[in-house]
C-alpha positions in Angstrom: -0.1 -0.1 0.1 1.2 3.4 -0.9 0.8 6.3 1.1 1.6 10.2 1.2 2.5 9.9 4.6 6.0 8.3 3.9 7.9 8.6 7.0 7.1 8.8 10.8 8.4 10.9 13.2 9.1 10.1 17.0 9.1 13.9 18.5 9.8 14.9 21.9 9.6 18.7 23.0 10.5 19.9 26.6 7.3 20.9 28.3 8.6 24.7 28.4 8.1 24.5 24.8 4.4 23.1 24.8 2.9 26.6 24.6 -0.4 27.1 22.9 1.9 29.3 20.1 3.9 26.4 19.4 1.1 23.6 19.2 -0.6 26.1 16.9 2.3 25.9 14.9 2.6 22.5 14.7 -1.0 22.0 14.1 -0.6 24.5 10.8 2.3 22.0 9.2 -0.3 19.2 9.4 -3.3 21.1 8.4 -1.5 23.0 5.6 -0.2 20.0 4.1 -3.4 17.8 3.5 -4.2 16.1 6.9 -7.6 17.0 6.1 -8.2 18.3 10.0 -8.4 21.9 11.1 -5.3 23.5 12.8 -6.9 23.4 15.9 -7.4 19.8 15.8 -4.1 19.4 15.0 -2.6 21.1 17.8 -4.3 18.8 20.2 -1.5 16.2 19.3 0.0 16.8 22.4 -3.2 16.8 24.8 -3.0 12.8 24.2 1.1 12.5 24.1 3.5 10.5 26.2 4.3 12.5 29.2 8.0 11.9 30.3 9.9 13.2 33.9 13.0 12.0 35.2 11.1 10.5 38.1 8.5 8.9 36.1 5.7 10.9 38.2 4.1 14.4 37.2 4.5 17.1 36.6 6.0 16.4 33.2 9.6 17.5 32.1 8.9 16.7 28.6 6.6 15.3 25.5 6.3 12.5 22.9 4.5 12.7 19.9 4.5 9.6 17.4 3.0 10.7 14.1 3.3 10.5 10.6 4.9 13.0 8.5 5.0 13.9 4.6 8.1 14.6 2.5 6.5 18.1 1.6 6.6 18.9 5.6 10.4 18.9 5.7 11.3 22.5 5.6 8.3 23.8 7.7 9.2 20.9 10.5 12.8 22.0 10.3 11.3 25.9 10.8 9.4 24.6 13.7 12.4 22.4 15.5 14.9 25.1 14.8 12.6 27.3 17.4 12.4 24.8 20.1 14.8 24.2 22.9 16.8 21.1 22.4 13.9 19.1 21.0 14.9 15.8 20.1 13.4 13.3 17.1 13.6 10.1 15.1 12.8 9.7 11.5 12.0 6.3 10.2 10.3 5.3 7.1 6.3 4.9 7.7 6.1 2.3 4.9 8.2 0.4 2.3 10.3 2.8 0.0 12.6 2.6 -2.7 15.3 3.2 -0.1 13.9 2.4 3.4 12.3 -0.6 4.9 8.9 0.1 6.5 9.8 1.4 10.3 13.8 1.6 9.0 16.0 4.5 10.5 16.1 7.6 8.1 17.3 10.6 10.3 17.8 12.1 14.3 19.2 14.6 16.0 20.0 12.7 18.9 23.7 13.5 19.4 25.2 10.0 19.9 22.7 7.6 18.6 23.1 4.2 20.5 23.9 1.8 18.9 24.3 3.4 15.3 20.9 2.9 13.7 21.7 2.9 10.2 20.2 0.3 8.3 18.2 -0.3 11.2 14.4 -0.7 12.2 13.7 1.7 14.8 10.5 1.7 17.0 8.7 4.0 19.5 9.9 1.7 21.8 13.3 2.0 21.0 13.6 5.4 20.9 11.7 5.7 24.7 14.3 3.4 26.0 17.3 5.7 24.2 15.6 8.3 26.0 15.8 6.8 29.6 19.3 5.3 29.1 20.6 9.2 27.8 18.5 11.4 29.8 16.8 9.4 32.5 13.4 10.0 30.9 10.7 8.0 32.2 7.3 7.6 30.8 4.6 8.8 33.2 2.0 6.7 33.4 -1.6 7.4 32.4 -3.8 8.0 35.4 -6.9 6.0 35.5 -10.1 7.9 35.4 -13.2 6.6 37.4 -16.6 6.3 35.7 
């Protein structure tokens, strides 16, 4: 199956950068590139993200989003990321491509990916484990909501 959403980005932003303006800018990138959603709805991506802290307890120090992206979004995403403080990301193939297998590593801004991911399949779970090893960040479990 082919898709325009050829890549997947595992994006992690610091809590201080999860501002309304940054959420809106992130949402606009998707809405302006054929997501078929409004900017407002796309900005809600961080409402249901993975929350991370060094203790594994609130408050969150970082947020993680796992989302499909299109090649046409590259420049807008780069501009967005350049405006954030120490955001981290990994990009993998979201489908079988001419040069990549589904899930294969494409790009990262982690300073020292461990181990070298070239030619390897990288999962969301791999990336969360790396964040834990590199920065001590742990996933904050979702709170149970009583009916």
